[in-house]
C-alpha positions, 0 to 999 in steps of 0.5 A: 459490479461492486457488491459490498462485503460489509453490509451487516457490519456493526459500527459499534464493534472494535475496528480492525486497523490494517498496517501496510508498507509499500516497499519501494525506494526514494528514486522510484516514486512516481513524483520523480518519474519525469526526471529519473527514467527506469533505465537509470534506476541502477544508478541510485544507491539502494536504500530500501534494505536499511529503511525497510528493516528499520520499518520492520523494527519499528512495527515489531516494537509495538507487537503489530503485524503489517502487509509489505507490498514489495515491488518485484525490481526490489525483490530481485535485487534484495531477496534476503529482505523479502525472506526476512519480512516473511520470516518475521511474521508479516504478509508478503504482497505484490506491488507490481514489477516496476512501479509502472502504473496499471493504465500505462500498461496494456492488458497483456503487459499487466497480465505478465507484470502481476504474474511475474511479481507473484511468481518471484515473491512466492518463490523467495518467501515460501508463502502464497501471495494474495494481495496486490497494490497498484502503484499510484493507486492506479486501478481505475476506469482507464484499466477496467481489465485489471481486476480480471487479470488479478483474479486470473493470476490467483491474487485474493485481494487488491488494496489499489483504490484511494476514493477521494479527489486527487490530481493523480488518482482517486474517485471521491464517489467510490466505495469506501468499504471493501467490495468485490468488483467482479460478479461471481468472483472472490476477488476483493478490493479493500480501499485504503482509509477515508473519513467524512468531514462536514460532508467531505470525504478526506484521506486518512491513509497515510502517506504524503497526507499523514506527513503533512497533517498535525498528528493529532488531526491524523489520529482523530480522522482515523478514529472517525473512519473506524467509527463508520467503517464497513471493513478494515481501516487500511493504512500505508507508508514507504520506507523512504519516509523514514529515511531523511538522509536519502540523497536529494533528486536534482531536477524535480519540480518544486511541487514534487520536492515538497511532496516527497521531502515534507517532514521526513525528519518527523515521520518516525516519531509520528509512526510510533505514536500511531503504532501506539494508539492503534492495534495493527494487523495484516490486511489478509488477517483483517479480511479473514483471508490469511492464505500466506500462512501456507506454502506456495 
């Protein structure tokens, strides 16, 4: 059952823009999964530490705060990065262990994945982990058990819904505002940002959409989303998107290469403008949760 949390929201009130970063490296993205097996990940140079620290610096230059959804695989190999993110005042949240889509796991595998990742992040950062984001926004009708598993593992919210039409994810009829997916349970789903244009729903949440669009169009869509938002306007990006010198992956399809490499050289400049044009907070703060201030 989908119960809106913000039925009394005043559209004229100031919007809360929530910034998020999906901490994964260039070789772990879904677009390259057909040519890079997980067993080969160790063969690739890890660049995520430097690119994430660059993202941290950019965010803090604007005095913003963000939520960092970290892969367990990354946290295991770069524990100092997790500690640094938390020490610099940002939210540590889970992106699952190894970027495996939810519906590609059994319920038992998913329960182990989210519990294992949560334990590691909490041990490293010394804070409670409240949030989860599914790789590839992959909580949908193919995994109806996922929210129960998250609630049982102790997560307070998910930001795994991208309610648009897309060839790999999304439900264009799904809620655009935060809702409770489980009757009688406190777990919240906070979808990433969308806007309505001429009766059609479009994404303004970040990622490849943000790199492909002129910046002025993205800014206008975010303002439109905020004007009608029944909750925080959630935006995301990846550290590899501000790493234009990353190694190029051989063998990937033209479509995958276009999606991944488009406008990487312009992304940092666009982020600077975005950070200057809106006031950004962590997702847990935007939802009024903020449990990660307390020790785990």
